[in-house]
PQR file of N, CA, C, O and H, with PARSE charges and radii, in Angstrom:
ATOM      1  N   MET A   1     -21.372  16.797  19.103 -0.4000 1.5000
ATOM      2  CA  MET A   1     -20.536  16.455  17.974 -0.0000 2.0000
ATOM      3  C   MET A   1     -21.241  15.383  17.140  0.5500 1.7000
ATOM      4  O   MET A   1     -21.759  14.399  17.668 -0.5500 1.4000
ATOM      5  N   GLU A   2     -21.246  15.601  15.844 -0.4000 1.5000
ATOM      6  CA  GLU A   2     -21.864  14.633  14.938 -0.0000 2.0000
ATOM      7  C   GLU A   2     -20.855  13.569  14.537  0.5500 1.7000
ATOM      8  O   GLU A   2     -19.662  13.841  14.405 -0.5500 1.4000
ATOM      9  H   GLU A   2     -20.826  16.400  15.415  0.4000 1.0000
ATOM     10  N   TYR A   3     -21.354  12.350  14.344 -0.4000 1.5000
ATOM     11  CA  TYR A   3     -20.503  11.255  13.910 -0.0000 2.0000
ATOM     12  C   TYR A   3     -20.872  10.896  12.476  0.5500 1.7000
ATOM     13  O   TYR A   3     -22.030  11.001  12.072 -0.5500 1.4000
ATOM     14  H   TYR A   3     -22.323  12.129  14.450  0.4000 1.0000
ATOM     15  N   ALA A   4     -19.861  10.469  11.712 -0.4000 1.5000
ATOM     16  CA  ALA A   4     -20.093  10.095  10.320 -0.0000 2.0000
ATOM     17  C   ALA A   4     -20.922   8.813  10.260  0.5500 1.7000
ATOM     18  O   ALA A   4     -20.813   7.931  11.113 -0.5500 1.4000
ATOM     19  H   ALA A   4     -18.920  10.384  12.040  0.4000 1.0000
ATOM     20  N   ASP A   5     -21.737   8.746   9.241 -0.4000 1.5000
ATOM     21  CA  ASP A   5     -22.564   7.564   8.996 -0.0000 2.0000
ATOM     22  C   ASP A   5     -21.669   6.366   8.700  0.5500 1.7000
ATOM     23  O   ASP A   5     -20.731   6.471   7.909 -0.5500 1.4000
ATOM     24  H   ASP A   5     -21.825   9.462   8.548  0.4000 1.0000
ATOM     25  N   LYS A   6     -21.951   5.238   9.326 -0.4000 1.5000
ATOM     26  CA  LYS A   6     -21.128   4.032   9.167 -0.0000 2.0000
ATOM     27  C   LYS A   6     -21.080   3.581   7.708  0.5500 1.7000
ATOM     28  O   LYS A   6     -20.021   3.172   7.232 -0.5500 1.4000
ATOM     29  H   LYS A   6     -22.713   5.153   9.968  0.4000 1.0000
ATOM     30  N   GLU A   7     -22.191   3.645   6.994 -0.4000 1.5000
ATOM     31  CA  GLU A   7     -22.211   3.245   5.579 -0.0000 2.0000
ATOM     32  C   GLU A   7     -21.301   4.142   4.744  0.5500 1.7000
ATOM     33  O   GLU A   7     -20.610   3.670   3.841 -0.5500 1.4000
ATOM     34  H   GLU A   7     -23.051   3.978   7.380  0.4000 1.0000
ATOM     35  N   PHE A   8     -21.307   5.430   5.052 -0.4000 1.5000
ATOM     36  CA  PHE A   8     -20.449   6.378   4.345 -0.0000 2.0000
ATOM     37  C   PHE A   8     -18.973   6.018   4.569  0.5500 1.7000
ATOM     38  O   PHE A   8     -18.187   5.993   3.621 -0.5500 1.4000
ATOM     39  H   PHE A   8     -21.868   5.813   5.785  0.4000 1.0000
ATOM     40  N   LEU A   9     -18.603   5.740   5.825 -0.4000 1.5000
ATOM     41  CA  LEU A   9     -17.222   5.382   6.129 -0.0000 2.0000
ATOM     42  C   LEU A   9     -16.813   4.076   5.458  0.5500 1.7000
ATOM     43  O   LEU A   9     -15.678   3.946   5.000 -0.5500 1.4000
ATOM     44  H   LEU A   9     -19.242   5.761   6.594  0.4000 1.0000
ATOM     45  N   GLU A  10     -17.718   3.115   5.395 -0.4000 1.5000
ATOM     46  CA  GLU A  10     -17.425   1.853   4.717 -0.0000 2.0000
ATOM     47  C   GLU A  10     -17.200   2.068   3.229  0.5500 1.7000
ATOM     48  O   GLU A  10     -16.342   1.421   2.629 -0.5500 1.4000
ATOM     49  H   GLU A  10     -18.640   3.220   5.767  0.4000 1.0000
ATOM     50  N   GLU A  11     -17.967   2.973   2.632 -0.4000 1.5000
ATOM     51  CA  GLU A  11     -17.796   3.278   1.205 -0.0000 2.0000
ATOM     52  C   GLU A  11     -16.433   3.940   0.958  0.5500 1.7000
ATOM     53  O   GLU A  11     -15.760   3.618  -0.020 -0.5500 1.4000
ATOM     54  H   GLU A  11     -18.665   3.498   3.119  0.4000 1.0000
ATOM     55  N   ILE A  12     -16.026   4.858   1.835 -0.4000 1.5000
ATOM     56  CA  ILE A  12     -14.714   5.497   1.710 -0.0000 2.0000
ATOM     57  C   ILE A  12     -13.612   4.452   1.845  0.5500 1.7000
ATOM     58  O   ILE A  12     -12.631   4.493   1.103 -0.5500 1.4000
ATOM     59  H   ILE A  12     -16.573   5.119   2.630  0.4000 1.0000
ATOM     60  N   LYS A  13     -13.758   3.525   2.774 -0.4000 1.5000
ATOM     61  CA  LYS A  13     -12.764   2.459   2.961 -0.0000 2.0000
ATOM     62  C   LYS A  13     -12.650   1.610   1.703  0.5500 1.7000
ATOM     63  O   LYS A  13     -11.545   1.236   1.308 -0.5500 1.4000
ATOM     64  H   LYS A  13     -14.555   3.491   3.377  0.4000 1.0000
ATOM     65  N   LYS A  14     -13.784   1.297   1.065 -0.4000 1.5000
ATOM     66  CA  LYS A  14     -13.756   0.522  -0.181 -0.0000 2.0000
ATOM     67  C   LYS A  14     -12.980   1.265  -1.267  0.5500 1.7000
ATOM     68  O   LYS A  14     -12.195   0.665  -2.001 -0.5500 1.4000
ATOM     69  H   LYS A  14     -14.681   1.600   1.386  0.4000 1.0000
ATOM     70  N   ILE A  15     -13.207   2.570  -1.360 -0.4000 1.5000
ATOM     71  CA  ILE A  15     -12.521   3.382  -2.372 -0.0000 2.0000
ATOM     72  C   ILE A  15     -11.015   3.357  -2.131  0.5500 1.7000
ATOM     73  O   ILE A  15     -10.235   3.180  -3.066 -0.5500 1.4000
ATOM     74  H   ILE A  15     -13.845   3.057  -0.763  0.4000 1.0000
ATOM     75  N   VAL A  16     -10.612   3.535  -0.884 -0.4000 1.5000
ATOM     76  CA  VAL A  16      -9.185   3.530  -0.555 -0.0000 2.0000
ATOM     77  C   VAL A  16      -8.583   2.151  -0.808  0.5500 1.7000
ATOM     78  O   VAL A  16      -7.487   2.051  -1.360 -0.5500 1.4000
ATOM     79  H   VAL A  16     -11.246   3.679  -0.124  0.4000 1.0000
ATOM     80  N   ASP A  17      -9.278   1.094  -0.416 -0.4000 1.5000
ATOM     81  CA  ASP A  17      -8.792  -0.267  -0.660 -0.0000 2.0000
ATOM     82  C   ASP A  17      -8.620  -0.523  -2.152  0.5500 1.7000
ATOM     83  O   ASP A  17      -7.624  -1.114  -2.569 -0.5500 1.4000
ATOM     84  H   ASP A  17     -10.168   1.176   0.032  0.4000 1.0000
ATOM     85  N   ASN A  18      -9.581  -0.084  -2.958 -0.4000 1.5000
ATOM     86  CA  ASN A  18      -9.478  -0.250  -4.414 -0.0000 2.0000
ATOM     87  C   ASN A  18      -8.294   0.526  -4.977  0.5500 1.7000
ATOM     88  O   ASN A  18      -7.611   0.049  -5.883 -0.5500 1.4000
ATOM     89  H   ASN A  18     -10.391   0.396  -2.620  0.4000 1.0000
ATOM     90  N   TYR A  19      -8.047   1.726  -4.439 -0.4000 1.5000
ATOM     91  CA  TYR A  19      -6.933   2.558  -4.893 -0.0000 2.0000
ATOM     92  C   TYR A  19      -5.602   1.881  -4.578  0.5500 1.7000
ATOM     93  O   TYR A  19      -4.717   1.824  -5.432 -0.5500 1.4000
ATOM     94  H   TYR A  19      -8.602   2.113  -3.703  0.4000 1.0000
ATOM     95  N   VAL A  20      -5.454   1.369  -3.359 -0.4000 1.5000
ATOM     96  CA  VAL A  20      -4.224   0.693  -2.968 -0.0000 2.0000
ATOM     97  C   VAL A  20      -4.028  -0.572  -3.800  0.5500 1.7000
ATOM     98  O   VAL A  20      -2.906  -0.888  -4.195 -0.5500 1.4000
ATOM     99  H   VAL A  20      -6.172   1.415  -2.665  0.4000 1.0000
ATOM    100  N   GLU A  21      -5.106  -1.289  -4.065 -0.4000 1.5000
ATOM    101  CA  GLU A  21      -5.024  -2.485  -4.918 -0.0000 2.0000
ATOM    102  C   GLU A  21      -4.588  -2.114  -6.331  0.5500 1.7000
ATOM    103  O   GLU A  21      -3.784  -2.822  -6.937 -0.5500 1.4000
ATOM    104  H   GLU A  21      -6.018  -1.033  -3.744  0.4000 1.0000
ATOM    105  N   PHE A  22      -5.110  -1.012  -6.857 -0.4000 1.5000
ATOM    106  CA  PHE A  22      -4.710  -0.543  -8.185 -0.0000 2.0000
ATOM    107  C   PHE A  22      -3.223  -0.178  -8.196  0.5500 1.7000
ATOM    108  O   PHE A  22      -2.501  -0.553  -9.120 -0.5500 1.4000
ATOM    109  H   PHE A  22      -5.764  -0.437  -6.365  0.4000 1.0000
ATOM    110  N   LEU A  23      -2.765   0.546  -7.179 -0.4000 1.5000
ATOM    111  CA  LEU A  23      -1.347   0.905  -7.107 -0.0000 2.0000
ATOM    112  C   LEU A  23      -0.481  -0.348  -7.109  0.5500 1.7000
ATOM    113  O   LEU A  23       0.524  -0.413  -7.816 -0.5500 1.4000
ATOM    114  H   LEU A  23      -3.351   0.850  -6.428  0.4000 1.0000
ATOM    115  N   ALA A  24      -0.873  -1.340  -6.317 -0.4000 1.5000
ATOM    116  CA  ALA A  24      -0.105  -2.583  -6.249 -0.0000 2.0000
ATOM    117  C   ALA A  24      -0.049  -3.263  -7.615  0.5500 1.7000
ATOM    118  O   ALA A  24       0.981  -3.829  -7.983 -0.5500 1.4000
ATOM    119  H   ALA A  24      -1.690  -1.287  -5.742  0.4000 1.0000
ATOM    120  N   SER A  25      -1.144  -3.212  -8.364 -0.4000 1.5000
ATOM    121  CA  SER A  25      -1.169  -3.842  -9.686 -0.0000 2.0000
ATOM    122  C   SER A  25      -0.247  -3.129 -10.673  0.5500 1.7000
ATOM    123  O   SER A  25       0.132  -3.694 -11.698 -0.5500 1.4000
ATOM    124  H   SER A  25      -1.981  -2.753  -8.064  0.4000 1.0000
ATOM    125  N   GLN A  26       0.110  -1.886 -10.357 -0.4000 1.5000
ATOM    126  CA  GLN A  26       0.994  -1.104 -11.216 -0.0000 2.0000
ATOM    127  C   GLN A  26       2.439  -1.118 -10.711  0.5500 1.7000
ATOM    128  O   GLN A  26       3.297  -0.430 -11.264 -0.5500 1.4000
ATOM    129  H   GLN A  26      -0.198  -1.427  -9.524  0.4000 1.0000
ATOM    130  N   GLY A  27       2.712  -1.908  -9.651 -0.4000 1.5000
ATOM    131  CA  GLY A  27       4.055  -1.964  -9.085 -0.0000 2.0000
ATOM    132  C   GLY A  27       4.370  -0.787  -8.193  0.5500 1.7000
ATOM    133  O   GLY A  27       5.531  -0.408  -8.038 -0.5500 1.4000
ATOM    134  H   GLY A  27       2.015  -2.467  -9.201  0.4000 1.0000
ATOM    135  N   LEU A  28       3.338  -0.207  -7.605 -0.4000 1.5000
ATOM    136  CA  LEU A  28       3.490   0.971  -6.752 -0.0000 2.0000
ATOM    137  C   LEU A  28       2.952   0.680  -5.358  0.5500 1.7000
ATOM    138  O   LEU A  28       2.206  -0.276  -5.149 -0.5500 1.4000
ATOM    139  H   LEU A  28       2.395  -0.515  -7.731  0.4000 1.0000
ATOM    140  N   GLU A  29       3.353   1.536  -4.400 -0.4000 1.5000
ATOM    141  CA  GLU A  29       2.849   1.413  -3.042 -0.0000 2.0000
ATOM    142  C   GLU A  29       2.798   2.786  -2.392  0.5500 1.7000
ATOM    143  O   GLU A  29       3.462   3.717  -2.848 -0.5500 1.4000
ATOM    144  H   GLU A  29       3.959   2.313  -4.570  0.4000 1.0000
ATOM    145  N   LEU A  30       2.016   2.916  -1.333 -0.4000 1.5000
ATOM    146  CA  LEU A  30       1.999   4.131  -0.528 -0.0000 2.0000
ATOM    147  C   LEU A  30       2.989   3.963   0.605  0.5500 1.7000
ATOM    148  O   LEU A  30       3.017   2.915   1.252 -0.5500 1.4000
ATOM    149  H   LEU A  30       1.476   2.160  -0.963  0.4000 1.0000
ATOM    150  N   ASP A  31       3.810   4.987   0.860 -0.4000 1.5000
ATOM    151  CA  ASP A  31       4.696   4.896   2.016 -0.0000 2.0000
ATOM    152  C   ASP A  31       4.014   5.523   3.228  0.5500 1.7000
ATOM    153  O   ASP A  31       2.872   5.974   3.142 -0.5500 1.4000
ATOM    154  H   ASP A  31       3.788   5.838   0.335  0.4000 1.0000
ATOM    155  N   GLU A  32       4.719   5.549   4.354 -0.4000 1.5000
ATOM    156  CA  GLU A  32       4.119   6.048   5.590 -0.0000 2.0000
ATOM    157  C   GLU A  32       3.777   7.535   5.543  0.5500 1.7000
ATOM    158  O   GLU A  32       2.984   8.007   6.358 -0.5500 1.4000
ATOM    159  H   GLU A  32       5.647   5.183   4.424  0.4000 1.0000
ATOM    160  N   ASP A  33       4.362   8.280   4.603 -0.4000 1.5000
ATOM    161  CA  ASP A  33       4.064   9.701   4.451 -0.0000 2.0000
ATOM    162  C   ASP A  33       2.946   9.966   3.447  0.5500 1.7000
ATOM    163  O   ASP A  33       2.537  11.112   3.259 -0.5500 1.4000
ATOM    164  H   ASP A  33       5.006   7.896   3.941  0.4000 1.0000
ATOM    165  N   GLY A  34       2.453   8.910   2.801 -0.4000 1.5000
ATOM    166  CA  GLY A  34       1.403   9.070   1.807 -0.0000 2.0000
ATOM    167  C   GLY A  34       1.927   9.277   0.398  0.5500 1.7000
ATOM    168  O   GLY A  34       1.149   9.462  -0.537 -0.5500 1.4000
ATOM    169  H   GLY A  34       2.785   7.980   2.953  0.4000 1.0000
ATOM    170  N   ASP A  35       3.247   9.245   0.242 -0.4000 1.5000
ATOM    171  CA  ASP A  35       3.842   9.374  -1.088 -0.0000 2.0000
ATOM    172  C   ASP A  35       3.727   8.034  -1.817  0.5500 1.7000
ATOM    173  O   ASP A  35       3.716   6.975  -1.190 -0.5500 1.4000
ATOM    174  H   ASP A  35       3.880   9.095   1.001  0.4000 1.0000
ATOM    175  N   ILE A  36       3.642   8.094  -3.135 -0.4000 1.5000
ATOM    176  CA  ILE A  36       3.580   6.880  -3.948 -0.0000 2.0000
ATOM    177  C   ILE A  36       4.989   6.556  -4.415  0.5500 1.7000
ATOM    178  O   ILE A  36       5.681   7.404  -4.978 -0.5500 1.4000
ATOM    179  H   ILE A  36       3.651   8.955  -3.644  0.4000 1.0000
ATOM    180  N   ARG A  37       5.413   5.301  -4.171 -0.4000 1.5000
ATOM    181  CA  ARG A  37       6.761   4.862  -4.521 -0.0000 2.0000
ATOM    182  C   ARG A  37       6.701   3.606  -5.377  0.5500 1.7000
ATOM    183  O   ARG A  37       5.751   2.827  -5.309 -0.5500 1.4000
ATOM    184  H   ARG A  37       4.851   4.612  -3.714  0.4000 1.0000
ATOM    185  N   ASP A  38       7.750   3.431  -6.188 -0.4000 1.5000
ATOM    186  CA  ASP A  38       7.927   2.200  -6.938 -0.0000 2.0000
ATOM    187  C   ASP A  38       8.259   1.097  -5.938  0.5500 1.7000
ATOM    188  O   ASP A  38       9.088   1.302  -5.051 -0.5500 1.4000
ATOM    189  H   ASP A  38       8.522   4.064  -6.243  0.4000 1.0000
ATOM    190  N   VAL A  39       7.636  -0.053  -6.063 -0.4000 1.5000
ATOM    191  CA  VAL A  39       7.819  -1.150  -5.118 -0.0000 2.0000
ATOM    192  C   VAL A  39       9.273  -1.635  -5.094  0.5500 1.7000
ATOM    193  O   VAL A  39       9.794  -1.967  -4.029 -0.5500 1.4000
ATOM    194  H   VAL A  39       6.962  -0.220  -6.783  0.4000 1.0000
ATOM    195  N   TYR A  40       9.921  -1.677  -6.239 -0.4000 1.5000
ATOM    196  CA  TYR A  40      11.246  -2.277  -6.340 -0.0000 2.0000
ATOM    197  C   TYR A  40      12.366  -1.285  -6.053  0.5500 1.7000
ATOM    198  O   TYR A  40      13.299  -1.611  -5.318 -0.5500 1.4000
ATOM    199  H   TYR A  40       9.498  -1.407  -7.104  0.4000 1.0000
ATOM    200  N   THR A  41      12.295  -0.084  -6.617 -0.4000 1.5000
ATOM    201  CA  THR A  41      13.378   0.891  -6.444 -0.0000 2.0000
ATOM    202  C   THR A  41      13.145   1.818  -5.263  0.5500 1.7000
ATOM    203  O   THR A  41      14.071   2.496  -4.818 -0.5500 1.4000
ATOM    204  H   THR A  41      11.538   0.181  -7.214  0.4000 1.0000
ATOM    205  N   LYS A  42      11.915   1.857  -4.746 -0.4000 1.5000
ATOM    206  CA  LYS A  42      11.509   2.747  -3.645 -0.0000 2.0000
ATOM    207  C   LYS A  42      11.602   4.221  -4.040  0.5500 1.7000
ATOM    208  O   LYS A  42      11.538   5.105  -3.186 -0.5500 1.4000
ATOM    209  H   LYS A  42      11.163   1.306  -5.107  0.4000 1.0000
ATOM    210  N   GLU A  43      11.755   4.480  -5.352 -0.4000 1.5000
ATOM    211  CA  GLU A  43      11.803   5.847  -5.867 -0.0000 2.0000
ATOM    212  C   GLU A  43      10.407   6.461  -5.804  0.5500 1.7000
ATOM    213  O   GLU A  43       9.415   5.800  -6.110 -0.5500 1.4000
ATOM    214  H   GLU A  43      11.808   3.762  -6.046  0.4000 1.0000
ATOM    215  N   LYS A  44      10.340   7.729  -5.404 -0.4000 1.5000
ATOM    216  CA  LYS A  44       9.046   8.412  -5.347 -0.0000 2.0000
ATOM    217  C   LYS A  44       8.516   8.647  -6.750  0.5500 1.7000
ATOM    218  O   LYS A  44       9.232   9.125  -7.630 -0.5500 1.4000
ATOM    219  H   LYS A  44      11.146   8.266  -5.156  0.4000 1.0000
ATOM    220  N   VAL A  45       7.262   8.307  -6.941 -0.4000 1.5000
ATOM    221  CA  VAL A  45       6.590   8.528  -8.214 -0.0000 2.0000
ATOM    222  C   VAL A  45       5.722   9.779  -8.097  0.5500 1.7000
ATOM    223  O   VAL A  45       5.621  10.570  -9.035 -0.5500 1.4000
ATOM    224  H   VAL A  45       6.681   7.918  -6.226  0.4000 1.0000
ATOM    225  N   LEU A  46       5.097   9.944  -6.928 -0.4000 1.5000
ATOM    226  CA  LEU A  46       4.256  11.106  -6.674 -0.0000 2.0000
ATOM    227  C   LEU A  46       4.435  11.503  -5.222  0.5500 1.7000
ATOM    228  O   LEU A  46       4.185  10.710  -4.314 -0.5500 1.4000
ATOM    229  H   LEU A  46       5.179   9.301  -6.166  0.4000 1.0000
ATOM    230  N   LYS A  47       4.870  12.743  -5.009 -0.4000 1.5000
ATOM    231  CA  LYS A  47       5.065  13.238  -3.654 -0.0000 2.0000
ATOM    232  C   LYS A  47       3.839  14.040  -3.251  0.5500 1.7000
ATOM    233  O   LYS A  47       3.364  14.883  -4.012 -0.5500 1.4000
ATOM    234  H   LYS A  47       5.073  13.387  -5.747  0.4000 1.0000
ATOM    235  N   ILE A  48       3.328  13.779  -2.058 -0.4000 1.5000
ATOM    236  CA  ILE A  48       2.199  14.523  -1.529 -0.0000 2.0000
ATOM    237  C   ILE A  48       2.712  15.824  -0.941  0.5500 1.7000
ATOM    238  O   ILE A  48       3.621  15.820  -0.111 -0.5500 1.4000
ATOM    239  H   ILE A  48       3.714  13.094  -1.439  0.4000 1.0000
ATOM    240  N   ASP A  49       2.133  16.933  -1.368 -0.4000 1.5000
ATOM    241  CA  ASP A  49       2.536  18.252  -0.882 -0.0000 2.0000
ATOM    242  C   ASP A  49       1.765  18.569   0.390  0.5500 1.7000
ATOM    243  O   ASP A  49       0.534  18.556   0.389 -0.5500 1.4000
ATOM    244  H   ASP A  49       1.395  16.936  -2.042  0.4000 1.0000
ATOM    245  N   ASP A  50       2.468  18.850   1.462 -0.4000 1.5000
ATOM    246  CA  ASP A  50       1.822  19.168   2.736 -0.0000 2.0000
ATOM    247  C   ASP A  50       1.317  20.604   2.809  0.5500 1.7000
ATOM    248  O   ASP A  50       0.591  20.950   3.741 -0.5500 1.4000
ATOM    249  H   ASP A  50       3.468  18.860   1.463  0.4000 1.0000
ATOM    250  N   LYS A  51       1.681  21.432   1.861 -0.4000 1.5000
ATOM    251  CA  LYS A  51       1.295  22.844   1.889 -0.0000 2.0000
ATOM    252  C   LYS A  51      -0.006  23.042   1.135  0.5500 1.7000
ATOM    253  O   LYS A  51      -0.155  22.578   0.004 -0.5500 1.4000
ATOM    254  H   LYS A  51       2.271  21.151   1.104  0.4000 1.0000
ATOM    255  N   TYR A  52      -0.929  23.719   1.752 -0.4000 1.5000
ATOM    256  CA  TYR A  52      -2.204  24.044   1.109 -0.0000 2.0000
ATOM    257  C   TYR A  52      -2.252  25.518   0.834  0.5500 1.7000
ATOM    258  O   TYR A  52      -1.908  26.326   1.696 -0.5500 1.4000
ATOM    259  H   TYR A  52      -0.808  24.095   2.670  0.4000 1.0000
ATOM    260  N   GLU A  53      -2.673  25.879  -0.354 -0.4000 1.5000
ATOM    261  CA  GLU A  53      -2.741  27.292  -0.730 -0.0000 2.0000
ATOM    262  C   GLU A  53      -4.171  27.726  -0.846  0.5500 1.7000
ATOM    263  O   GLU A  53      -4.441  28.886  -1.155 -0.5500 1.4000
ATOM    264  H   GLU A  53      -2.952  25.222  -1.054  0.4000 1.0000
TER
END
C-alpha cells in the first residue's frame, strides 16, 4: 500500500484551514455533516449531497 507524501498532505491541510478561515470571516461554519451553516441562525447555506451520479 502506498502512503501519501507528507508535503502533499500538509498542503491539503493548509487549503482546508484557509477555507474554514474564509467561511468564518463570512459568518459561516462547517457542521459535523460537512454542510455550511450561518453561525448565528444555524440555517444551512449549502447542503452537501451524499449521492454521487
